[in-house]
C-alpha positions as CSV (number, residue, x, y, z in Angstrom):
1,M,5.5,-49.8,-6.7
2,A,4.4,-48.7,-9.5
3,D,4.2,-49.9,-13.2
4,V,3.0,-50.0,-16.4
5,D,2.7,-52.8,-18.4
6,S,3.6,-51.5,-21.5
7,G,2.8,-54.5,-23.8
8,G,3.9,-55.4,-27.3
9,G,3.8,-52.8,-31.3
10,G,0.7,-52.4,-32.2
11,G,-0.7,-54.1,-35.3
12,R,-2.5,-53.6,-38.2
13,G,-6.7,-54.7,-38.1
14,K,-9.2,-55.0,-40.6
15,K,-10.2,-51.2,-41.1
16,G,-6.5,-50.1,-41.6
17,G,-6.1,-47.6,-38.6
18,S,-3.7,-49.3,-36.1
19,K,-4.9,-50.5,-32.6
20,T,-2.9,-49.5,-29.5
21,K,-3.4,-52.1,-26.4
22,K,-5.2,-50.4,-23.0
23,K,-2.2,-50.9,-20.6
24,S,-2.3,-51.4,-17.4
25,T,-1.1,-50.4,-14.4
26,R,0.4,-52.7,-11.6
27,I,1.1,-51.5,-7.9
28,D,3.7,-53.3,-5.3
29,M,2.1,-53.9,-2.0
30,T,5.3,-55.3,-0.8
31,A,6.6,-52.1,0.9
32,M,3.7,-51.1,2.5
33,V,2.9,-54.4,4.2
34,D,6.1,-54.3,5.3
35,V,4.9,-50.8,6.7
36,A,2.3,-52.3,8.2
37,F,3.7,-55.2,10.1
38,L,6.4,-53.2,11.7
39,L,3.4,-51.1,13.2
40,L,1.9,-53.8,14.5
41,T,4.9,-54.9,15.9
42,F,5.7,-52.0,17.5
43,F,2.2,-51.2,18.9
44,V,1.4,-54.6,20.3
45,L,6.0,-54.6,22.2
46,T,5.2,-51.5,23.0
47,A,1.7,-51.5,24.6
48,T,1.6,-51.6,28.5
49,M,-1.0,-54.4,30.1
50,S,-3.4,-53.1,31.8
51,N,-4.1,-53.8,35.7
52,S,-7.1,-55.2,37.2
53,A,-7.5,-53.6,40.4
54,V,-8.6,-56.3,43.2
55,M,-8.3,-55.8,46.3
56,D,-6.6,-58.3,48.3
57,L,-8.8,-61.0,50.0
58,T,-6.0,-62.4,53.5
59,M,-7.8,-65.6,54.7
60,P,-7.5,-67.5,58.1
61,P,-5.8,-70.0,58.7
62,K,-7.6,-73.5,58.3
63,K,-8.2,-74.2,62.4
64,E,-6.3,-77.1,62.3
65,D,-3.0,-75.1,61.5
66,L,-3.7,-73.1,64.2
67,K,-1.5,-73.4,67.6
68,P,-2.6,-73.2,70.4
69,E,-1.6,-70.4,71.8
70,D,-3.4,-68.6,68.9
71,L,-6.8,-69.8,69.5
72,K,-6.6,-68.2,73.2
73,A,-4.9,-65.1,71.9
74,D,-6.9,-61.7,73.6
75,V,-7.6,-59.3,71.6
76,E,-7.8,-55.7,72.9
77,E,-11.2,-54.0,72.9
78,T,-10.6,-50.9,72.4
79,K,-8.4,-51.8,68.8
80,I,-11.9,-53.1,67.1
81,L,-14.2,-50.6,65.6
82,T,-17.6,-52.5,64.7
83,I,-19.2,-51.2,61.3
84,I,-23.0,-52.2,60.3
85,L,-23.9,-51.1,57.1
86,D,-28.4,-50.8,57.5
87,E,-30.9,-50.3,55.1
88,N,-31.1,-46.5,53.7
89,D,-27.4,-46.4,53.0
90,M,-26.8,-45.6,56.7
91,V,-23.9,-46.6,58.7
92,R,-24.2,-47.1,62.5
93,T,-20.9,-48.2,64.5
94,Y,-19.9,-48.7,67.5
95,W,-16.6,-48.9,69.8
96,K,-15.9,-51.2,72.1
97,V,-18.2,-53.4,73.9
98,T,-18.5,-53.6,77.8
99,D,-18.7,-50.1,77.0
100,P,-20.0,-49.2,73.3
101,V,-20.0,-46.1,72.2
102,V,-22.2,-46.2,69.1
103,D,-22.9,-43.6,66.8
104,S,-25.3,-43.0,62.8
105,T,-23.5,-42.1,59.5
106,D,-24.3,-41.9,56.1
107,F,-21.2,-43.1,53.0
108,K,-20.2,-39.8,53.1
109,G,-19.2,-38.8,57.2
110,L,-17.7,-42.9,57.1
111,R,-14.6,-42.1,55.6
112,E,-13.7,-39.6,58.7
113,K,-14.9,-42.4,61.2
114,L,-12.4,-44.2,59.8
115,A,-9.6,-42.4,59.8
116,A,-10.6,-41.1,63.1
117,H,-9.7,-45.6,64.4
118,V,-6.8,-45.7,62.5
119,N,-4.9,-42.0,63.8
120,R,-6.3,-42.9,67.7
121,K,-3.1,-43.7,68.3
122,P,-0.3,-41.7,66.9
123,N,2.4,-44.8,66.9
124,R,1.1,-47.3,64.0
125,C,2.3,-51.6,63.7
126,P,4.1,-51.5,61.5
127,K,2.2,-54.4,58.7
128,G,3.1,-57.8,58.9
129,T,3.7,-57.2,63.4
130,K,3.3,-60.4,65.1
131,Q,1.0,-60.7,68.0
132,E,3.4,-60.7,70.7
133,E,6.0,-57.8,69.1
134,M,2.7,-55.9,69.1
135,K,1.8,-56.7,72.7
136,A,6.0,-55.9,74.1
137,S,5.8,-52.5,71.9
138,G,2.2,-51.9,72.8
139,C,2.1,-50.1,69.2
140,W,-1.8,-49.6,67.9
141,D,-3.1,-51.8,65.2
142,P,-6.7,-51.2,64.4
143,I,-9.2,-53.5,63.3
144,F,-12.3,-53.1,62.0
145,V,-15.8,-55.4,61.1
146,I,-17.6,-55.0,59.1
147,K,-21.6,-56.4,59.7
148,P,-23.9,-55.7,56.9
149,R,-28.1,-56.4,57.9
150,K,-29.9,-58.5,55.4
151,K,-31.5,-55.5,53.9
152,S,-28.5,-53.6,53.5
153,R,-27.1,-52.9,49.6
154,Y,-24.2,-54.6,48.1
155,K,-22.5,-51.8,46.5
156,N,-22.7,-50.8,50.6
157,L,-19.9,-53.0,51.5
158,I,-17.7,-52.3,47.9
159,D,-18.0,-48.8,49.1
160,C,-17.1,-49.5,52.5
161,L,-14.2,-52.0,52.0
162,D,-13.0,-48.8,49.7
163,E,-13.1,-46.4,52.2
164,L,-10.9,-48.9,54.3
165,A,-8.2,-48.7,52.2
166,I,-8.3,-45.4,51.4
167,V,-7.5,-44.8,54.8
168,G,-5.0,-47.1,55.4
169,A,-6.7,-49.9,57.3
170,T,-4.9,-53.0,57.5
171,K,-7.2,-55.6,59.5
172,Y,-11.2,-56.4,59.0
173,A,-12.9,-58.9,58.8
174,I,-16.5,-59.7,57.7
175,T,-18.8,-61.5,59.5
176,D,-22.2,-62.3,60.1
177,F,-25.3,-59.3,61.9
178,K,-26.3,-60.6,65.2
179,E,-28.2,-60.2,67.8
180,N,-26.1,-58.4,70.3
181,D,-25.2,-56.2,67.8
182,S,-29.4,-55.4,67.5
183,L,-28.9,-55.1,71.8
184,I,-25.1,-52.6,71.5
185,L,-27.4,-50.1,68.5
186,A,-30.7,-50.0,71.0
187,G,-28.8,-49.3,73.9
188,K,-29.9,-52.1,76.0
189,F,-26.3,-54.2,75.7
190,D,-25.8,-55.7,79.3
191,Y,-22.0,-57.3,78.9
192,E,-21.7,-59.7,82.5
193,R,-25.8,-61.2,80.8
194,D,-25.6,-61.5,77.0
195,A,-21.7,-62.0,76.1
196,K,-21.6,-65.2,74.3
């Protein structure tokens, strides 16, 4: 705490008057330093670390790790909704390939389209269900294929991934825009002739 140093008694100076020494004050900071360290320790130990918002990325297995039956797995075309990110923040979608249903929207209407595809059938497959079990049970397992065009913005891809996470989509892939996609959007795609 505070201490007053009174010093020794006063002596007589040359002129005969008594001279008093100035009193100095010394503050003991030990208690304040202890309190500061206690507060610092308290806040460090009770603070929560912020978790970064990270999207899970599951990479497909390497081709050499796959079994031959996995390479021949057929996917029902009605499960796939293709999302094409176009310029001027436009989104084009098509469902199926043999008889495609093409539609256009902007990002305000994208969530409704994605939710409609997720809820197309009532019995959703639980996460982690294997392909054989899906075929046997007939559960609905929607797949989304995102194809950004060269003039689309990176922000649109991130927004699309966010919308997929919001509607609860579990399977999606990002791939390149192909010539067949242009034909489908133009309504000139013939499955027998153009499928490769």
